[in-house]
C-alpha distance (Angstrom), angle and dihedral (degrees) to the residues before:
residue distance angle dihedral
M1 . . .
S2 3.77 . .
C3 3.77 131.9 .
I4 3.79 139.7 167.5
V5 3.80 115.6 -102.0
Y6 3.81 122.6 -162.8
Q7 3.80 120.7 -151.8
T8 3.80 127.4 -176.2
D9 3.80 120.3 -140.7
K10 3.81 105.3 -130.5
K11 3.81 94.4 -151.6
T12 3.80 99.9 49.2
G13 3.80 102.3 18.5
N14 3.82 90.7 -128.8
V15 3.79 116.9 145.8
H16 3.80 117.8 -135.7
A17 3.80 127.4 -164.6
Y18 3.79 124.8 -140.0
S19 3.80 132.8 -177.1
S20 3.79 107.2 -129.8
V21 3.82 119.7 -158.1
S22 3.81 125.0 178.6
R23 3.82 115.7 -143.9
R24 3.75 133.6 177.1
D25 3.78 116.4 -122.7
P26 3.84 106.2 -137.8
V27 3.80 93.1 -155.0
T28 3.80 100.7 50.2
K29 3.82 93.2 24.3
K30 3.80 90.4 -136.6
V31 3.78 130.5 124.2
K32 3.79 115.5 -107.5
T33 3.77 127.3 -169.3
V34 3.79 117.7 -135.8
K35 3.81 115.9 -162.9
T36 3.79 122.7 -163.0
Y37 3.80 119.5 -164.5
L38 3.81 111.9 -120.3
G39 3.80 101.7 175.1
R40 3.77 146.3 -91.3
V41 3.81 123.6 -48.7
D42 3.82 115.1 -122.4
P43 3.83 107.8 -125.5
V44 3.82 93.5 -147.8
T45 3.81 101.8 46.9
N46 3.84 99.5 19.0
E47 3.81 89.6 -132.4
I48 3.77 122.9 139.4
I49 3.80 111.3 -109.7
P50 3.81 104.6 -149.1
K51 3.75 118.3 -120.9
A52 3.79 115.7 -97.6
E53 3.75 121.8 -106.5
K54 3.77 115.4 -108.3
G55 3.78 109.7 -69.7
K56 3.81 94.0 9.3
R57 3.76 128.2 96.5
N58 3.80 120.4 -142.7
R59 3.80 116.0 -163.1
G60 3.80 97.2 179.4
I61 3.79 105.5 -144.9
S62 3.77 119.8 19.3
T63 3.77 122.4 -102.6
K64 3.82 91.2 -118.2
L65 3.81 91.0 54.3
R66 3.79 91.0 47.8
E67 3.84 90.2 50.1
S68 3.81 91.9 49.2
I69 3.81 90.2 50.3
T70 3.79 89.3 50.0
K71 3.82 91.8 48.5
D72 3.82 91.1 49.7
A73 3.79 90.8 49.9
Q74 3.82 91.1 48.3
K75 3.82 90.4 50.1
K76 3.81 90.3 52.3
V77 3.80 90.4 48.7
D78 3.81 90.5 50.5
D79 3.83 91.4 49.1
L80 3.80 91.2 50.2
Q81 3.80 90.8 47.8
A82 3.81 89.6 52.9
Q83 3.81 89.7 51.4
V84 3.81 90.5 49.7
N85 3.81 90.4 50.7
D86 3.83 90.9 50.5
L87 3.80 91.3 49.8
Q88 3.81 90.9 48.6
D89 3.81 89.6 52.4
Q90 3.81 90.2 50.2
L91 3.80 89.9 49.1
K92 3.81 91.4 51.6
A93 3.82 90.6 49.9
A94 3.81 91.5 48.8
T95 3.82 91.1 48.3
A96 3.81 90.2 51.2
K97 3.83 90.5 50.9
I98 3.80 91.2 49.3
A99 3.81 90.7 51.3
K100 3.81 89.9 49.1
Y101 3.82 91.8 50.3
Q102 3.80 91.4 46.8
K103 3.81 90.7 54.1
A104 3.80 90.2 48.4
F105 3.80 90.8 48.5
E106 3.82 91.9 49.5
A107 3.82 89.5 50.3
F108 3.82 89.4 49.4
K109 3.81 91.4 49.9
K110 3.80 90.4 49.4
A111 3.80 91.2 49.2
M112 3.80 90.6 49.4
A113 3.80 90.9 49.4
D114 3.81 90.1 50.8
I115 3.82 90.6 51.1
D116 3.82 91.1 49.3
E117 3.82 90.2 50.8
Q118 3.79 91.7 51.9
D119 3.79 92.1 54.0
């Protein structure tokens, strides 16, 4: 049975993917695990970037594409932060109105108590 195993490099923090296959050794009659390196895992897209052929370097996605993805994500974060700020302002305004109504209600209750005392 085979499966994909992910291991994190402690020095760099890069995640590498391996294909792990269990096989039985006929001589020792024990199970041995054989791991085959598949490639590095892209931290942005979580896709496995295949290992490069000998003498060739494979970067996966280009740096410009990665930067555009990062810019898009930052723009979305900024938009969400603006929405949060607007909602916080609305909450402050609503809290101020509630405080105003509570003061008016307390004044009304006091006036009603004064009227009841006069009767």
